[in-house]
N, C-alpha and C positions, 0 to 999 in steps of 0.2 A: 486028793482034792475033793471036797464035798460040793456038789452043785447047788446046794441050798445056802451055802455061805456067800456073803457079799465080798467078792474079791475083785478089786479094780484092775488087777493085772491079768485077769483071765482073758479079756478081749481088748487088747491095746489099740486095735485099729478101728474099733467101733466109735462112730461120731457121737457127740453129745446129743442129748434129747432136743428135739425141735421146739423152738419157742416162737409161737405165732406173733407175739408182740414185737419181735425184732424183724418182722417181715418187710416193713416199709416205714416211711415217716409217720409221725403222729398226725392224726386227723384234727383239723382245726375245730374249735367249738362253734357249732352251727347256730346255736340259739341266739347269741348276741348278733351274729351276722344277719340273721333273718329279719330281725326287727329293723335294722338300718336299711335293708333292701326294700322292705315293705313301705317304710316311711318315704324313701327316695322315690319309689314308683308312684305313690299317692301324690307326692309333691309334683311329679312330672305331669300328672293329669290335671292338677289344680289350675294351671295357667291356660288350659285349653278351653276354647269356647264350648258352650253347652250344646249348641246345634251340631258342631263338628264332632263332638264326643258321641252324641247320640247317633249320628249318621254312620260313624265308624263301627260302633258296636252293633247297630242294627244290621249293617251289611255283613258283619261277621256271623251273626246268628242266622240270618236268612240264607247266607251262602252255605253254611254247614247243613242247614235243613234241606236246601235244594240238592246238594250233593248226595246226602243220605237217601232222600226220598226218590230221586231220579234213579240212583243205582239199584235200590231195592225194588222199585217198581219195574225197572227194565229186567231184572233177574226173574222176578215173579212171572212176568209176561213171557219171557223167552224160554226159561227152563221148565216152568210148570204149565204155561199156557193159561194162567189164572188171571183173566182180565178183570174179574170181580174185585180182586185185591190189588193187582198191579196197576190197573187203570187209575183208581183214586190216588195211589201213591205217585204215579207219574203226574197227575194233575196238581197235587200238592207241591211236588218238586218244581213244576213249571211256574206255579204262582210264587213260590219262594224265590225262584230265580228272577222273576220280574221285579219283586220287591227289593232284591239285592241290587239290581241295576238302578232302581229308583233311589235307594239310599246312597249309592255311589255317586250318581249324578247330582244329588242334593248336596252331598259333602264337597264335591268338586266345585260346585257353584259357590258354596260358602267360602272355600279357600280362595277362589278367584276374586270374590267381593272383598275379602280381607286384604288380599295383595293389592288390589286397586286402591283401597283406602289408605294403605301404608305408603304406596307410591305417591298418592296425592298429597299426603302429609309431608313426605320427604321433599317433593317438588315445591311445596309452599315454603318449607324451611330453606331450601336453596335460593328461592326467589327473594325471601326476606333477607338472607345473608348478602345476596348480590345488591339489593337495594341499600342495605346499610353501608356496604363498602363504597357504593357510588355516592351516597350522601357524605361519607367521610372525605372522599376525594374532592367533592365540590366545596366542602368547608375549608379545605387547605388552600 
């Protein structure tokens, strides 16, 4: 038997060669799915009030800034004793935290005002419906 010859009976217990394509299910096409998800998310923010939208994203940006600046400033002061760099970082983080609270309270106030307006509109609709039903009963 020549080892250079291709003989399939030489190793009968050897498994077939691994095919990575058969490892799992086929992956879905992501390009068509991304477009629909982007359009859906943009449509979800289209019905949002401008003030509430700005308050939310302002709070997100300032909160991320506050967390980063406060943590970096605290590490600079504690581990290196570098008040020249850590002090201003702590100051920036504190100011960003104050602005985060400001944006949060502003957004909460806008939500409360919107809820009060919608409740007032619903109450007027209920009163109008009650008045119409009372008028119909008096006509009978």
